[in-house]
N, C-alpha and C positions, 0 to 999 in steps of 0.2 A: 648234906651228910651234918651228923652231929660237929658242930666248931668247938667242942670242950676235947678232939679226942687229941690224944698225947699226940701221935706224929701222923702227919698228913704225906702221904706220897702224892705228889702233884702228877698229873695226868697231863704233861707236856706234848706227849705224842699226838694223843688227840687236840689238843687244844693247835700245836702247831700244822700236823695234817689235814685237819679239817676247819680251820677253822675258830676263830671265839670270840665273845663279847667282853671286852674291859671296859667299865667305866661307861656303859649305853655305846660304846663304838666297835664297830663291826671290826674285828683284825681277820685280815684275809689270812691264808697259808702265806708265808717268810718267800721272798724273791731273793734271800741269801743269809750267810751265818750270821753275818751281823744283827740282820734283823732279828732272828729266828731270837738270839740272844738277848736282844734286848727285851721283847715279848716275855721272855722266861725272867728277866730280871721284873718285870711290871705284873707278872703273875704271882713273884715271889712275892714282893712290897702288898699287892692287895690283898692277899692271904694272911701274910704277917700280921695284918692290920686289923684282920678280922677273927682270929682265932688266936685260944693259948697252946702253947706248944709248937713242937717242932715241924717242919716240913721237910722231904727229901727229893730230889730230883734226881733224874739218870740223863749225865752226858750220851748214851747212844742215843736221847729222842734229839740231841740236836747235830747227830753223826750224818746226816742224812744231808742237810743244808751246805755240809761243805761242798759235798759235789755240785749242788745245787750253785755253790760261788762260782765255783773251776769251772762248771760250763759257761757258766757267765764272762768270766774272766776271760776263755778260750776266744770267743766271739768279738770280746774287746781290742784285745792282743792283735787277734787277726786282723782286723778293723784298721788297727792303729798303724800296722805295719803295710798296708796296703795304700792307705793313703799317705806314709811318708816313703812309697814308692821302695820300701824295702823287701828284696825277696827273702822270705825267712823259711823252713821246713817244717812240717808241721811239729817235729820235736823240738826247736826252736822258740815255736808258741808256746808249745805245753810249759816249758821249762819257764820261761818269762811268767807265766800264766798260776805256774806251781807256786814262784814266789809270791805272788799279789796272796794267794789262798793262805799261804802260812801267814802273813803280814797281817790277814785278814780274824785269822784264827786269836793272834796274839792279840789285837783289839778287843773279838770278842771275849774271850775269857778274862781279859780286863777289865772290860766294864762289870762281868757278873760278879769279880770280886769286889771293885768300887761301891760298884750299889749295894751290895750287901752288907762291905762295912761302913757304910755313909748312911744308909738307910736305917733311921731311928724310928721303930716305927710309934703307933698311938701308948705302946703302954712303955718307949721309954729306952728301949730296947734294942739290939742288933738282931735281925731276925734269926732263930735257930735254925740253919740251913745245912743240911748233908747232902754233898756230892756225891753221887754214885757211879764207880769207875770200873765195870766191869765188863769185859772187853768178849763175854760169853754170851751177852745180851745182842749182837747184831754179826749176822757172817757179812753181810751185803756189804755194811760198810764199816770193817771191824778198822781196814786203815785209817781211816779217815776218823774213827774215835779213837785212835791209838794217838794220832797227833793231836787230838783236845787235850787227851789225857796227860803227855809229855809235857806240854805248855802250860796246864795246871800246875804239875808239878815244880816246874822252870822257874814259876811265877812265885809260888809258895814257899821255893828255898831261896830266893831272891830277898822275899817277905816284902811289907807296905813301905811307906816311908809316912813317920808322923807330924805332926807341926810343926815340928823342931827339926825335920827333914834326918831324921835317924829311923831306921829299918827296921821293922818288928815284925811281931808274928800275929796276926788276927787271930782272934779266937773262931772266926766264923766265914765262911764254911768249913765246916768238918769235910776231910777228904776220906771216903771210904774206899780202899782199892785192894781188889776180888785180885785170890790168889786162885789159879785155875791153868789147866794142863798147858793152854800155851804160852805162860810167862813163870811159871814155877821153877824150870827147871835150866839152867846153865845155857843147856842147846836151843832153848826155844823160841821161838820166833821175837817176843817182846818182852823177852829176859831184861833186855835194856829198861824200860819199865820199870820192873822192880826194882832194878837196884835206884832206878832214879827216886821211887819211893820210899827205899829203905835211908837213902842220902838225906831225904825230905825231912823222913820220920826222926833222922837224927840230928839234924839241924832244927828242928822246930817243935819237936815235944817237950 
């Protein structure tokens, strides 16, 4: 398309689900959430250096890979328990795996934020990136999407350390949090995310 478009919606979904080519290298469908985040940042970097204007990504496209990681961790944990001759119930295995999933989400989100902040493009500025947080975009992976959104907001509330070790507010990525039926009422399931988004706005705007 026209590289001078003002805003480019990155089709991460197609790239992640069907594979893509970056710098003449074939990138297969990721086998984990952290790899999906890595590929997303590579795509953001490539696009930022080849066009003017901003770009936006949707976290819903990353959500399925949380479950890919979850299945992988469950197999790993089961294997570790068996090798150590520890009798563990499915519930215990899943609990340990879930903790690893959360750790991986934390690292993946951190990677995206750090890469965007530190990535100075060819035109000498950080990529103008907006991150879309829209729960209504997926039914199947809504829980996973909520976990990613929560982590993004928590990290933004904390801020990032600058070279003097002081926590600052990065200008990018811009976070676009969408209100809808399942997060707008106090008794709705994802109200806690709306509270977090409000806290984030109060601290960082």
